[in-house]
N, CA, C and O atoms as CSV, one atom per row, in Angstrom:
chain,resi,resn,atom,element,x,y,z
A,1,MET,N,N,-13.185,28.616,-15.654
A,1,MET,CA,C,-13.043,27.206,-15.808
A,1,MET,C,C,-13.372,26.608,-14.347
A,1,MET,O,O,-13.076,27.301,-13.373
A,2,ILE,N,N,-13.907,25.489,-14.178
A,2,ILE,CA,C,-14.062,24.949,-12.971
A,2,ILE,C,C,-13.076,23.663,-12.891
A,2,ILE,O,O,-13.066,22.751,-13.718
A,3,THR,N,N,-12.349,23.746,-11.885
A,3,THR,CA,C,-11.478,22.432,-11.748
A,3,THR,C,C,-11.905,21.683,-10.596
A,3,THR,O,O,-12.262,22.344,-9.621
A,4,GLU,N,N,-11.937,20.355,-10.519
A,4,GLU,CA,C,-12.088,19.621,-9.336
A,4,GLU,C,C,-10.721,19.413,-8.600
A,4,GLU,O,O,-9.658,19.212,-9.189
A,5,PRO,N,N,-10.867,19.480,-7.323
A,5,PRO,CA,C,-9.796,19.212,-6.408
A,5,PRO,C,C,-9.264,17.852,-6.704
A,5,PRO,O,O,-9.989,16.932,-7.080
A,6,VAL,N,N,-7.895,17.744,-6.511
A,6,VAL,CA,C,-7.251,16.392,-6.688
A,6,VAL,C,C,-7.468,15.574,-5.370
A,6,VAL,O,O,-7.100,15.998,-4.275
A,7,ARG,N,N,-8.111,14.335,-5.563
A,7,ARG,CA,C,-8.376,13.653,-4.427
A,7,ARG,C,C,-7.057,12.802,-4.145
A,7,ARG,O,O,-6.564,12.081,-5.012
A,8,GLN,N,N,-6.525,12.940,-2.865
A,8,GLN,CA,C,-5.686,12.152,-2.401
A,8,GLN,C,C,-5.900,11.100,-1.480
A,8,GLN,O,O,-6.616,11.280,-0.496
A,9,ILE,N,N,-5.256,9.840,-1.742
A,9,ILE,CA,C,-5.566,8.707,-0.890
A,9,ILE,C,C,-4.444,8.846,0.212
A,9,ILE,O,O,-3.241,8.914,-0.042
A,10,PRO,N,N,-4.990,8.876,1.436
A,10,PRO,CA,C,-4.098,9.040,2.612
A,10,PRO,C,C,-3.201,7.861,2.803
A,10,PRO,O,O,-3.582,6.693,2.722
A,11,GLU,N,N,-2.040,8.232,3.049
A,11,GLU,CA,C,-1.053,7.201,3.420
A,11,GLU,C,C,-1.244,6.594,4.762
A,11,GLU,O,O,-1.480,7.321,5.727
A,12,PRO,N,N,-1.150,5.237,4.889
A,12,PRO,CA,C,-1.231,4.787,6.248
A,12,PRO,C,C,-0.136,5.329,7.248
A,12,PRO,O,O,0.994,5.620,6.855
A,13,LYS,N,N,-0.498,5.437,8.443
A,13,LYS,CA,C,0.393,6.061,9.419
A,13,LYS,C,C,1.689,5.184,9.586
A,13,LYS,O,O,2.805,5.701,9.657
A,14,VAL,N,N,1.478,3.843,9.642
A,14,VAL,CA,C,2.563,2.775,9.961
A,14,VAL,C,C,2.418,1.783,8.927
A,14,VAL,O,O,1.323,1.225,8.849
A,15,GLN,N,N,3.287,1.481,8.159
A,15,GLN,CA,C,3.295,0.548,7.009
A,15,GLN,C,C,4.197,-0.697,7.517
A,15,GLN,O,O,5.175,-0.588,8.256
A,16,CYS,N,N,3.733,-1.778,7.036
A,16,CYS,CA,C,4.367,-2.983,7.230
A,16,CYS,C,C,5.458,-3.160,6.139
A,16,CYS,O,O,5.191,-3.023,4.945
A,17,SER,N,N,6.477,-3.413,6.514
A,17,SER,CA,C,7.858,-3.505,5.881
A,17,SER,C,C,7.731,-4.675,4.707
A,17,SER,O,O,8.370,-4.662,3.655
A,18,LEU,N,N,6.878,-5.576,5.064
A,18,LEU,CA,C,6.664,-6.777,4.183
A,18,LEU,C,C,5.748,-6.792,2.984
A,18,LEU,O,O,5.666,-7.744,2.208
A,19,ILE,N,N,4.990,-5.543,2.879
A,19,ILE,CA,C,4.104,-5.181,1.603
A,19,ILE,C,C,4.940,-5.069,0.437
A,19,ILE,O,O,6.051,-4.561,0.589
A,20,ARG,N,N,4.585,-5.459,-0.694
A,20,ARG,CA,C,5.201,-5.071,-2.029
A,20,ARG,C,C,3.896,-4.845,-2.913
A,20,ARG,O,O,2.816,-5.413,-2.750
A,21,SER,N,N,4.192,-3.969,-3.810
A,21,SER,CA,C,3.160,-3.598,-5.009
A,21,SER,C,C,3.959,-3.070,-6.166
A,21,SER,O,O,5.074,-2.573,-6.008
A,22,LYS,N,N,3.405,-3.180,-7.261
A,22,LYS,CA,C,4.131,-2.796,-8.499
A,22,LYS,C,C,4.349,-1.262,-8.539
A,22,LYS,O,O,5.184,-0.844,-9.341
A,23,TRP,N,N,3.718,-0.427,-7.796
A,23,TRP,CA,C,4.028,0.871,-7.692
A,23,TRP,C,C,5.246,1.233,-7.024
A,23,TRP,O,O,5.775,2.333,-7.182
A,24,MET,N,N,5.721,0.295,-6.250
A,24,MET,CA,C,7.056,0.589,-5.635
A,24,MET,C,C,8.266,0.528,-6.511
A,24,MET,O,O,9.326,1.021,-6.124
A,25,PHE,N,N,8.157,-0.038,-7.644
A,25,PHE,CA,C,9.055,-0.242,-8.636
A,25,PHE,C,C,9.304,0.724,-9.822
A,25,PHE,O,O,10.153,0.570,-10.700
A,26,ILE,N,N,8.396,1.779,-9.698
A,26,ILE,CA,C,8.299,2.818,-10.585
A,26,ILE,C,C,9.360,3.917,-10.256
A,26,ILE,O,O,9.296,4.582,-9.222
A,27,ASP,N,N,10.249,4.055,-11.108
A,27,ASP,CA,C,11.265,5.024,-10.873
A,27,ASP,C,C,11.025,6.386,-11.250
A,27,ASP,O,O,11.516,6.876,-12.267
A,28,ALA,N,N,10.234,7.050,-10.405
A,28,ALA,CA,C,9.718,8.425,-10.730
A,28,ALA,C,C,9.773,9.190,-9.294
A,28,ALA,O,O,9.729,8.597,-8.217
A,29,GLU,N,N,9.866,10.475,-9.435
A,29,GLU,CA,C,9.540,11.330,-8.243
A,29,GLU,C,C,8.256,11.510,-7.860
A,29,GLU,O,O,7.535,11.995,-8.731
A,30,PRO,N,N,7.725,11.252,-6.757
A,30,PRO,CA,C,6.319,11.476,-6.341
A,30,PRO,C,C,5.739,12.792,-6.631
A,30,PRO,O,O,6.273,13.798,-6.165
A,31,ASP,N,N,4.596,12.871,-7.429
A,31,ASP,CA,C,4.020,14.009,-7.710
A,31,ASP,C,C,2.698,14.305,-6.977
A,31,ASP,O,O,1.700,13.768,-7.459
A,32,PRO,N,N,2.536,15.075,-5.890
A,32,PRO,CA,C,1.391,15.239,-5.007
A,32,PRO,C,C,0.124,15.670,-5.728
A,32,PRO,O,O,-0.984,15.601,-5.195
A,33,THR,N,N,0.350,16.156,-7.065
A,33,THR,CA,C,-0.943,16.681,-7.780
A,33,THR,C,C,-1.531,15.386,-8.554
A,33,THR,O,O,-2.622,15.473,-9.117
A,34,VAL,N,N,-0.855,14.297,-8.568
A,34,VAL,CA,C,-1.388,13.157,-9.251
A,34,VAL,C,C,-1.963,12.136,-8.195
A,34,VAL,O,O,-1.220,11.616,-7.363
A,35,PRO,N,N,-3.165,11.897,-8.252
A,35,PRO,CA,C,-3.672,10.963,-7.186
A,35,PRO,C,C,-3.292,9.481,-7.390
A,35,PRO,O,O,-3.451,8.867,-8.444
A,36,ARG,N,N,-2.775,8.990,-6.263
A,36,ARG,CA,C,-2.197,7.515,-6.320
A,36,ARG,C,C,-3.610,6.536,-6.649
A,36,ARG,O,O,-4.746,6.687,-6.199
A,37,SER,N,N,-3.181,5.668,-7.435
A,37,SER,CA,C,-4.175,4.608,-7.798
A,37,SER,C,C,-4.565,3.792,-6.646
A,37,SER,O,O,-3.697,3.250,-5.961
A,38,GLY,N,N,-5.852,3.661,-6.377
A,38,GLY,CA,C,-6.260,2.868,-5.348
A,38,GLY,C,C,-6.495,1.340,-5.646
A,38,GLY,O,O,-7.001,0.583,-4.818
A,39,THR,N,N,-6.076,0.945,-6.924
A,39,THR,CA,C,-6.268,-0.367,-7.401
A,39,THR,C,C,-5.220,-1.290,-7.482
A,39,THR,O,O,-5.227,-2.334,-8.134
A,40,SER,N,N,-4.118,-0.750,-6.629
A,40,SER,CA,C,-2.944,-1.538,-6.602
A,40,SER,C,C,-2.981,-2.853,-5.998
A,40,SER,O,O,-3.486,-2.934,-4.879
A,41,ILE,N,N,-2.495,-3.976,-6.597
A,41,ILE,CA,C,-2.529,-5.248,-5.840
A,41,ILE,C,C,-1.287,-5.365,-5.174
A,41,ILE,O,O,-0.220,-5.109,-5.732
A,42,CYS,N,N,-1.389,-5.749,-3.982
A,42,CYS,CA,C,-0.212,-6.008,-2.955
A,42,CYS,C,C,-0.021,-7.455,-2.712
A,42,CYS,O,O,-0.941,-8.273,-2.690
A,43,TRP,N,N,1.276,-7.728,-2.524
A,43,TRP,CA,C,1.509,-8.977,-1.966
A,43,TRP,C,C,2.675,-9.050,-0.751
A,43,TRP,O,O,3.555,-8.201,-0.611
A,44,CYS,N,N,2.531,-10.026,-0.055
A,44,CYS,CA,C,3.451,-10.337,1.107
A,44,CYS,C,C,4.951,-10.889,0.595
A,44,CYS,O,O,5.100,-11.702,-0.317
A,45,VAL,N,N,5.920,-10.338,1.295
A,45,VAL,CA,C,7.297,-11.029,1.041
A,45,VAL,C,C,7.446,-12.323,1.609
A,45,VAL,O,O,8.158,-13.181,1.087
A,46,HIS,N,N,6.773,-12.507,2.704
A,46,HIS,CA,C,6.850,-14.002,3.131
A,46,HIS,C,C,6.212,-15.021,2.453
A,46,HIS,O,O,6.789,-16.099,2.317
A,47,THR,N,N,4.938,-14.811,1.942
A,47,THR,CA,C,4.153,-15.791,1.313
A,47,THR,C,C,4.213,-15.567,-0.383
A,47,THR,O,O,3.803,-16.422,-1.168
A,48,GLN,N,N,4.754,-14.361,-0.767
A,48,GLN,CA,C,4.633,-14.038,-2.231
A,48,GLN,C,C,3.326,-14.118,-2.874
A,48,GLN,O,O,3.209,-14.493,-4.040
A,49,LYS,N,N,2.277,-13.751,-2.093
A,49,LYS,CA,C,0.922,-14.019,-2.458
A,49,LYS,C,C,0.104,-12.940,-1.932
A,49,LYS,O,O,0.535,-12.330,-0.954
A,50,CYS,N,N,-1.057,-12.605,-2.457
A,50,CYS,CA,C,-1.917,-11.587,-1.884
A,50,CYS,C,C,-2.457,-11.917,-0.549
A,50,CYS,O,O,-3.094,-11.062,0.066
A,51,MET,N,N,-2.262,-13.032,-0.080
A,51,MET,CA,C,-2.508,-13.427,1.330
A,51,MET,C,C,-1.368,-13.453,2.189
A,51,MET,O,O,-0.338,-14.037,1.853
A,52,GLY,N,N,-1.496,-12.821,3.340
A,52,GLY,CA,C,-0.464,-13.015,4.472
A,52,GLY,C,C,-0.227,-14.330,5.086
A,52,GLY,O,O,-0.973,-15.295,4.927
A,53,PRO,N,N,0.799,-14.325,5.765
A,53,PRO,CA,C,0.964,-15.694,6.560
A,53,PRO,C,C,-0.059,-16.155,7.477
A,53,PRO,O,O,-0.230,-17.328,7.809
A,54,ASP,N,N,-0.881,-14.923,7.953
A,54,ASP,CA,C,-2.040,-15.284,8.862
A,54,ASP,C,C,-3.202,-15.597,8.105
A,54,ASP,O,O,-4.245,-15.846,8.709
A,55,GLY,N,N,-3.156,-15.620,6.713
A,55,GLY,CA,C,-4.259,-16.021,5.970
A,55,GLY,C,C,-5.382,-14.931,5.599
A,55,GLY,O,O,-6.437,-15.165,5.009
A,56,LYS,N,N,-4.951,-13.755,6.049
A,56,LYS,CA,C,-5.750,-12.616,5.605
A,56,LYS,C,C,-5.181,-11.876,4.369
A,56,LYS,O,O,-3.999,-11.997,4.045
A,57,VAL,N,N,-6.140,-11.038,3.632
A,57,VAL,CA,C,-5.688,-10.277,2.555
A,57,VAL,C,C,-4.672,-9.181,2.766
A,57,VAL,O,O,-4.747,-8.493,3.784
A,58,VAL,N,N,-3.755,-8.980,1.895
A,58,VAL,CA,C,-2.585,-8.094,2.093
A,58,VAL,C,C,-3.099,-6.706,1.331
A,58,VAL,O,O,-3.230,-6.604,0.112
A,59,THR,N,N,-3.332,-5.777,2.200
A,59,THR,CA,C,-3.283,-4.381,1.644
A,59,THR,C,C,-2.765,-3.402,2.515
A,59,THR,O,O,-2.450,-3.706,3.666
A,60,LEU,N,N,-2.631,-2.110,2.023
A,60,LEU,CA,C,-1.958,-1.059,2.689
A,60,LEU,C,C,-2.878,-0.827,4.043
A,60,LEU,O,O,-2.386,-0.586,5.145
A,61,GLU,N,N,-4.201,-0.932,3.796
A,61,GLU,CA,C,-4.980,-0.634,4.801
A,61,GLU,C,C,-5.172,-1.612,5.897
A,61,GLU,O,O,-5.447,-1.228,7.033
A,62,THR,N,N,-5.026,-2.952,5.571
A,62,THR,CA,C,-5.356,-4.035,6.566
A,62,THR,C,C,-3.979,-4.405,7.233
A,62,THR,O,O,-4.012,-4.806,8.396
A,63,CYS,N,N,-2.735,-4.299,6.564
A,63,CYS,CA,C,-1.631,-4.695,7.107
A,63,CYS,C,C,-1.068,-3.655,8.224
A,63,CYS,O,O,-0.203,-2.803,8.017
A,64,THR,N,N,-1.775,-3.914,9.515
A,64,THR,CA,C,-1.390,-3.011,10.582
A,64,THR,C,C,-0.811,-3.853,11.743
A,64,THR,O,O,-0.613,-5.067,11.699
A,65,SER,N,N,-0.562,-3.010,12.814
A,65,SER,CA,C,0.309,-3.694,13.780
A,65,SER,C,C,-0.622,-4.506,14.562
A,65,SER,O,O,-0.179,-5.102,15.544
A,66,ASP,N,N,-2.024,-4.617,14.208
A,66,ASP,CA,C,-2.960,-5.722,14.864
A,66,ASP,C,C,-2.575,-7.070,14.306
A,66,ASP,O,O,-2.959,-8.054,14.937
A,67,ARG,N,N,-1.947,-7.227,13.331
A,67,ARG,CA,C,-1.697,-8.599,12.755
A,67,ARG,C,C,-0.409,-9.195,13.358
A,67,ARG,O,O,0.564,-8.454,13.492
A,68,ALA,N,N,-0.355,-10.275,13.670
A,68,ALA,CA,C,0.894,-11.089,14.130
A,68,ALA,C,C,2.073,-10.920,13.272
A,68,ALA,O,O,3.192,-10.774,13.765
A,69,CYS,N,N,1.858,-10.935,11.963
A,69,CYS,CA,C,2.942,-11.068,10.950
A,69,CYS,C,C,3.467,-9.529,10.778
A,69,CYS,O,O,4.428,-9.364,10.026
A,70,PHE,N,N,2.998,-8.599,11.311
A,70,PHE,CA,C,3.315,-7.155,10.974
A,70,PHE,C,C,4.697,-6.815,11.427
A,70,PHE,O,O,5.075,-7.101,12.563
A,71,GLU,N,N,5.433,-6.226,10.582
A,71,GLU,CA,C,6.902,-5.815,10.822
A,71,GLU,C,C,6.946,-4.164,10.263
A,71,GLU,O,O,6.839,-3.798,9.093
A,72,ALA,N,N,7.106,-3.442,11.288
A,72,ALA,CA,C,7.045,-1.840,11.000
A,72,ALA,C,C,8.334,-1.590,10.091
A,72,ALA,O,O,9.351,-2.280,10.140
A,73,LEU,N,N,8.131,-0.501,9.260
A,73,LEU,CA,C,9.169,0.010,8.413
A,73,LEU,C,C,10.189,0.624,9.431
A,73,LEU,O,O,11.221,1.159,9.025
């Protein structure tokens, strides 16, 4: 039987503490064998929308220390 390797989505090195997503509210132990969904919609604590206070889209990949509104965890 041939099995495909589990594709892991890498975690960002530094996350903004202002990002929220529904995956944060799932009460379960993380399972490294189950790939994380890449379709998660994120929002900002300040704006409560998918756009940050700087007018840019909120995602785990784009909310970096390059943005003025970034707050490290």
